[in-house]
N, C-alpha and C positions, 0 to 999 in steps of 0.2 A: 647769649649764645648765637652762633650763626644760623641762618635759615637758608636752605638750598632749594631752589625751585627747579625741579628736574623730574619729568614724568617717566623717564626711562630708568628702570631698575638697575640695568647694567652700568649705566653712567653714574647713577647715585652711589652704587657700591664702590666703583673705581675712585670717585672723587672723595669718598669718606676717608680715604687714607691720608689726605692732606688737611682734613678738617678736624677740629677738636671733638672729643667724645661728647655726645649729647646734642650734636648738631641736628636740628629739625629738618625733615625733608617734606616738602609739599609738592603737589603735582602741577599746579597752575596758579595764576594770579588771583583767582577767586579764593582758593584755599589760603594763599598767602595773606590776603586781606583779612580773612576771618582770624587767622592766627595772630596777626599783629594787633587786632582789636583787644585781645585778652592778654597779650604778652608784650609789654612795653620796655622790657629789659634786653631785647635782642639788639645787637650792635652792628650786624652786617647781613645783607641779603646777597646771595650768590645766585645768578641766573645761569643755569646750566646750558650746555651746547644743544640740547634737544629742543629748546625754545627758539622759535624762528627769530631772526634779528629784529624785525619790525615790532613784534610783540615784546621782545626783551627791552628794546629802547623805550617803548611806551610805558612799560612797568618801571624802568629806571627813572624816567621823567616824572612819573606820578609820585614815586617815593621821595625824590628830592624835594618835592613840594609839600608832601604830607608828613614826612619824617626826616627833617633836615639833618639830624644828628646821625642817621643811619647810613652806614657805608653801603654802596651798591657795587658789586663786582660782577662784571660780565665775563663769562667763560665761553670761549669759542674753540672749535677744533683747529681753526686757522685764524690767528689774531693778526689780521692784515692792517695796513695803514688806514685803509678806508673804514674799517671797523673802529679803530681807535678814534678817528676824527668824528664819526657819527656818535660814538659813545660820549665823547667829551662835550659835544654840542648839547646833549640833553642832561648833562650833569652826572653821568656815571663816574664813580670815583676811581675805578681801576678796570683794566682789561687784562686778562691773562689767558694763556693757552690752557685748555682743559687737560693737556698732557704734561704740564709743567707743575709738579707738586710743590716745588720750592717757591715759585712765583705766587701760587695760590695761597700758600701758608703765609707768605710775606704780606700779601694784600689783606688777608684776614687780620693779621696782627696790626697793620697800620690802621685799619678801621676800628679795631678795639681801642687803640691808643687815642684816636680822635674822639670816639664816643666817650671815653673816660674823662678826657679833658673838658668835655661839654657837660656831661651828666654825672660825673663822679665814678668812683671805683665800682666795677661790675660785681665784685665780691660782696658788696653790701646788699643783702637780700631784702625783698619786699614783704617778708613775713609769710610767703607762700610755703605750704608744706604738701608734699605728695603723700600717697597712701602706702603704708607698709602692710604687705599681705604675707602671712606666714603659712607655709604648707607643712603639715605635721602629721605623723602617724607613729604610734608607739611600737609598731611592728614593721620589721624590714620586709622587703620583697612585695610590697603592695602597689608599687608604681608611683611612689611619692615624687621621686625626682622627675620622672616622665611628665607627671601632672604639672610640677612646678615650672619646668622648662617650657612646655606648651602654653601654660597660662601666661608666663612672662611675654612670650611672643604674641599671643592673642591680645594681651592688654595694650601692646604697642600699636595695634590696629594699623599695621602697614606703615608705621612711622608717624601717625597722627599724634601719638603720645610717646613720651620718653619713658622707657622701661629698663630696669636693671634687675638682675638676679644675683643674689648673694648665696654662695654655697657655704652653709654653716654646719655641714657635716664635716667637721674639721679634721677628723681622722681618716675618713674614707669617702670623701666627697666625689660625686660622679657627674656633676654638671658639665664640666669641661669635656670629659670623654663622651658624654651623651651627645654633645654638639660637635664632637670630633674636632676640637680646637686644642692647641697646645699653648696654654697661657705663658707669657713671658714673666708674669708677676702674679703673686697670690696675696691673700690677706695677711699672711705671716710677715710680709715686708713692712707692714704698718705697725708692728709691735714696738720697734724702737722709737717710733715717732708719735706714740700714743698721746702724749701730753700736748703736742703742738700740731696734731693732725688737722688738716683742712682739705678742701676739695681739690685745690691745686696739686697737692701731693697724692691724694687718694685717686684722682683721675688717672695718674700715671700707672696705677695698679690694675686698671680695668682692661678687659679684653672685649672687643666688639664682635658680635655675631649678628648679621642681618641688622634689624632695628633694635636689637637688645644688647645691652652691655652686661658683662659678667665680672663679678668679683670672685675669683676662684678660691677653692679651699687649698690649704697647704699640700705640697706634694709628698710630704712625709708625715706619718701619723704622730710622731713625737712632738711636732710643733703645736698640736692641739692644746696642750696645757699651758703654752706660752701666750695664747690668745686670751686675754683677760675678758671677763664679762663687761668691764667698763669700756674696753676697746670696741666690743661688739655694739654696745649702745651708742658710742660716739660715731662709729661708722654708719649706722642706720640713720642717725640724726642728720649727718652730713649729706648722705645720699638722698634723703627725702626732701632736702632743700633744692636738689638739682634735677630730680626725676619725678615724673607724675606717679609712677608705680615702682615700688621696690618689693620684689618677690624673694622671700627667704626660704631656702630649702634646708631643713634642719636634719639633725641626726635623730634616730628613733629613741630618744631618751630625754628626760627632763634634767639635763645637766645645767650648770650655772650659765653657760653661754646661751643656751636655748631659752632659759627662763628670762634672762635679760632681753633677749630678742622679743619674747612675748610681751614684755613690758613696753616695748615700742610698737607693738602690733595693733593695727586698726581692724583687720579682718583675718580670721584663721580658717584655713581649709583643712578639715580633718579627713584623712583618706583611710577608707576601710575596704575590706573585701568580704565575700560571703563565706567566711569560715569562722568557727567558734573561737579559736585562740585570738584571732584579730579582733573580733567583736568584743570579747572579754577585755582585751587590752585597751581598746578605744573607750569602753565604758569607764575603766579606771582612769584613763587620761581626762575624760570629761569631768569626772569627780574631782580630779586634781586641779583642773582649771577652775572649777567652781570654788574649791577651798581657797584658792589663791586670788579669787576675784579677777581672773584674767579674761580679756576679750568677751565679757558678758554681753550677750545679745548680738554678737558679731561673729558667730561661729557658723560654718557651712559644712555639712556632711556630704562628702563626695564618695560614692560607692563605685569602686573600680571593678571591672569584670563582673558587672551586675547581672548578667544573664547566665552565669554558670549554674548548672543544675546539680547542686550539691546539698540539697535538703533545706537550705535557708533561702528565704525570699527577702526582698527589700522591705516588705511590710513587717516581717518578723524582726528584722534589724531595727527598724524604726521603733517598734514596741520595746525592744530590749534596751535601746539607748535613750528612749524618750526624746527623740530628736528626729525631725523630718529630714528625708534625703533631699538635698538641694540639687545635686547633679548625679546622674547615673550614667556610667560609661559602659558600653557593651564590650565583651571580649572581641579582640580583633588582632589577627596576625599582622595587619597593616601597621599597627602601632609599633610592634617589635621591628618590623622591616624598616620603618622610618627612623627609628632610633639607631639601628645598625648602620644606616647610611648617613647619620649625623644631621638629618634634616627633620625637624619636628613635624608631626603629622598635620598640624594646623597650616603648615606651609606646603608640604608635599601633597597632601590630599585634603584640601579645604572643604570638599564636598562629602567627606566621610562622616558618618554619624558621630564618631568620637570628636572630630574637629568641630562639628556644629554644636555639640554639647559644651565643649570648652569655650567656644566663642560666646555662647549664650551666658555662661558663667562670668566671663570677662565683662560682658555688657552689663550684667547685673551689678558687678562690683564697681563699675564706672558710674552708676547712678546715685551712689551715696558717698558721703564724706564725713568721717566721724568728728572732725574738728571744726567743721563749718566753713573752712577756707576754700576758695574756688580752685579746682584743678586746672592746670594750664592746658587748655585744649581749644582747638579751632572748632570743635563740634559739640561738646557736651558741657552742661552746667549742672553740677551735682546739687542735691538737696542737703539739708543740714539736720542730722540726727543728734541725739543727746550725747554729752561727753561720757568718756569711759573712766573707770577707776583703774588705779595703777598700784603695783606692788613695790617696785623699786623707784626711788626718786619721786619728784613732785609731778603733778599733772601737767601735761602739755597744754598750753593755752590755745 
């Protein structure tokens, strides 16, 4: 994948249009160096226009020495002859105008071809697997989608990690509208390609929002039954090879698609509120997960609107469910306001108590890895817990 060195968020967003989905964004050469230590499958580094020319040339010269197969593309607001000459002298492979999307895309593609000629096809993975985190509640209206969207954004940590959210509420998914994006493609377009689906095809179905990619639910409810459980499992397996975190927003039911998603799940966030019907349904859901041996020991109870004065307390809920509350979110009009404006509260109000609680949850999820493989990150090295049991298919190694 490409890596973009660009401290300015505006430029990073503008340049993302010309770059492949999953492009990593770092702010400076120090973050770049840390990223490349753990990620040796990157094929091009683009140095954005906000980096001054002297620093950009120094970075380019260093990369040509330490990573000779890696393409280095210098992006400038004005690509003058003097800039070209200076760049070529230090071994920068290409210079392009930051305003010319076609030139940028062509430079990235040439770098990919060169890298593959030296190192082999990029599609051949190194065995790395990201983490699949399923957000589930058996009761609608508890804020499940809001939690899933904000968690996916929080897990990206401003671009330090690659995060993708899959809307698996196949009949009435709200992820896209929550982020106020109109997806050009949805998961339903993968139906006909199920047997030969790979990331090169799946990537074209993703929609980008900030540092998070989205695989949207079908636009019409009747498509739900055409998305097979096998396709769900294949999609999640492909995405976990390309992203550090795959967050799954489910429907409020144990249908076949959701059960197969659970079979690929590393961590499950169970969302509840302080009302008797929801607590009763969550208790039944926990018993169902126990009976099916799903995500044992990797479940996290999130209590939404946890300060409502309705006669139930978090302590009572813990006693009823025999499960500790991992995260408690207070009631806040700011959450609905952020949702109505299409900007998750972790971005629009990072200092809000809800944002801080969700960021802490994301940090906790980043410290563990259920299969023992390292998460691709410039900042974190996860620990290795025990393997999990599975219901459908064989265990993942």
